N, C-alpha and C positions, 0 to 999 in steps of 0.2 A: 406217157405211161411211166411207171415207177415201176421197176422190178425189184425183187429183194431175194437174195439165196443166203443160206447160213452155211457155214462149211467151219469146222474146226481147223486150228492153225497146221497141224498136220497133213490135214486135206489140200489146203493151201500150200505149202510144201510139195506136196505130191504132184499137183497141178503145174506148179513151177517148174519142178524139175522134168516135166516133159515141154515144156516150150522150147524152141528154138534161140538160137544165139540173138538174133535178134528183138524177138518177144522179150528174152530177159534183159538186154541191155534196156528198151524201152520202160521194163517195169522200174529197173534200177535209176532210171534218170525221174523216172515218175518220184519215186520214194527219196530220192534226194533233193525234189524242188519240194516236195512235201515235209521234210523234215532240216531243211537250211534253219530257218529260223531259229528251231528249238537247239542246233548243233552249234549256231553262229552265240547265242547265248550261252551258252556251257561254255563255249571257248575263251568268251569275253571275260565271265566270271572265275575262269582259270588263270587267266594273266592280268586279272586287275592290279593293278599296284598302287591304289589310295593310299598305302602305311610308306610309300617311299618317298623321299623327297629329292629334289633336282638333286641337292647335295650331293646325298647318298648314291644316286644313282650314276652321277660324274665320277665319283670315288671308285665305284665299283668297274667303270669304264676304266680308269685310270690303271687300275692294278691288273684289269686283263691287258692293256697295253702293254704295260710295263713284262709283264710275265712272256708276252709274245715277241716283244722285243728283247728280252734277254736267250730265249730260246734261239732267236736269229743270230745272236752274237758270237754262241757258245759253238 
């Protein structure tokens, strides 16, 4: 048997505030699981480095290493 209930977002928030900590924790876990693929794709798009070559990355790493080495010797 399928049942359906229509509530608006504010009603949903009100219901969640009435839940205990264990129920809220279960809701968070469910939402994290449900949204993981979307969040992962957004993260991957944010860090994508297609425009960088290995030479550019190596140069940047060497610059940072040089700065850290200079800080240690001062």
